[in-house]
C-alpha positions as CSV (number, residue, x, y, z in Angstrom):
1,R,2.1,-5.3,5.2
2,I,1.8,-3.1,8.3
3,G,1.5,0.6,8.8
4,F,-0.8,3.6,9.4
5,L,-3.1,3.1,6.5
6,N,-6.1,0.9,5.6
7,P,-6.0,-1.9,6.6
8,L,-3.6,-1.5,9.5
9,I,-2.1,-4.9,9.0
10,G,-2.8,-7.3,6.2
11,I,-1.8,-9.6,3.4
12,N,-0.8,-7.8,0.3
13,Y,-0.8,-9.0,-3.4
14,E,0.9,-6.9,-6.0
15,R,1.1,-7.6,-9.8
16,L,3.2,-5.8,-12.4
17,I,1.1,-5.1,-15.4
18,T,3.9,-3.4,-17.3
19,P,7.6,-3.1,-16.2
20,N,6.7,0.3,-14.7
21,I,3.1,-0.1,-13.4
22,E,1.8,-2.3,-10.7
23,I,-1.6,-2.9,-9.1
24,E,-2.1,-4.1,-5.6
25,T,-4.8,-5.2,-3.2
26,T,-4.5,-5.8,0.6
27,V,-7.0,-7.6,2.8
28,G,-6.5,-7.4,6.5
29,F,-7.6,-6.6,10.0
30,L,-11.0,-4.8,9.7
31,G,-10.4,-3.5,6.2
32,A,-9.1,-3.8,2.6
33,S,-7.5,-1.6,0.0
34,L,-6.9,-1.4,-3.8
35,G,-4.3,0.7,-5.5
36,A,-1.7,1.3,-8.2
37,H,1.9,2.4,-8.3
38,V,4.3,3.7,-10.9
39,Y,8.0,2.7,-10.9
40,F,9.8,5.4,-12.9
41,T,12.8,3.2,-13.7
42,G,10.9,-0.1,-13.5
43,L,11.3,-2.7,-10.8
44,K,14.9,-4.0,-10.9
45,P,16.7,-6.5,-8.6
46,K,19.4,-5.4,-6.3
47,Q,18.7,-1.7,-6.3
48,L,16.3,0.7,-4.6
49,N,13.3,1.2,-6.8
50,F,11.4,4.6,-6.4
51,K,7.6,4.5,-6.7
52,M,4.6,6.7,-6.4
53,G,0.9,5.8,-6.3
54,I,-2.6,6.0,-5.0
55,T,-4.5,3.6,-2.8
56,N,-8.2,3.6,-1.8
57,G,-8.9,1.8,1.5
58,I,-12.0,1.0,3.5
59,F,-12.3,0.3,7.2
60,I,-15.3,-1.7,8.2
61,L,-16.9,-1.9,11.6
62,D,-20.5,-1.1,10.7
63,K,-21.7,-4.5,11.8
64,V,-20.1,-4.2,15.3
65,I,-20.4,-0.5,16.2
66,D,-22.1,1.1,13.2
67,F,-18.9,2.8,11.9
68,S,-17.1,2.6,8.6
69,Y,-15.0,5.0,6.5
70,F,-12.8,5.1,3.5
71,T,-9.3,6.5,3.0
72,I,-7.2,7.7,0.1
73,Y,-3.5,7.2,0.5
74,V,-0.9,8.9,-1.9
75,P,2.4,7.2,-1.1
76,V,6.0,7.9,-2.2
77,G,8.5,5.2,-1.4
78,F,11.1,2.6,-2.2
79,N,11.1,-1.1,-2.8
80,Y,14.2,-3.3,-2.7
81,L,14.2,-6.7,-4.5
82,T,16.9,-9.1,-3.6
83,E,18.6,-11.8,-5.7
84,N,16.4,-14.4,-3.9
85,N,13.2,-12.4,-4.8
86,I,12.6,-11.1,-1.3
87,I,11.0,-7.7,-1.5
88,V,11.3,-5.0,1.2
89,G,9.3,-1.8,0.9
90,I,8.6,1.4,2.8
91,D,6.6,4.4,1.8
92,T,5.0,7.5,3.3
93,G,2.5,10.0,2.2
94,L,-0.8,11.8,2.8
95,L,-3.7,9.8,4.1
96,Y,-7.2,11.3,3.7
97,F,-10.0,10.1,6.0
98,N,-13.6,10.8,4.7
99,S,-15.1,10.3,8.2
100,D,-13.4,13.4,9.6
101,D,-12.5,15.2,6.3
102,V,-8.9,15.3,7.4
103,F,-5.4,14.6,6.0
104,L,-2.9,12.8,8.2
105,P,0.6,11.4,7.5
106,G,0.5,7.7,6.6
107,F,3.2,5.1,6.1
108,S,3.6,1.4,5.4
109,F,6.2,-1.3,5.6
110,K,6.1,-4.6,3.7
111,L,8.2,-7.7,3.5
112,G,7.4,-10.5,1.1
113,Q,8.3,-12.9,-1.6
114,A,8.2,-11.9,-5.3
115,F,7.1,-14.7,-7.8
């Protein structure tokens, strides 16, 4: 996973807990996140799957430069699941930074293997 969110780049794990709800966690470069998404039609192979969600991230540099912050990301996006269980996803949404009390546009792109 890569994008303008927390972490900027990382390894993402997602798990469907129902056909329409997934939870995810990402651990990456100088940060981590935890979130949930809703697929309104469920996640189905060979079609675009619309999703919305919320993710809470943390950026950690306090041991190096005494600076850390958390973010809240509210994405809207699509995933595509191929016949071979390759998943491609893109989303965009508002990204809140508590350090500056500001909202900025965020986005992410992911490419992975579904099991």
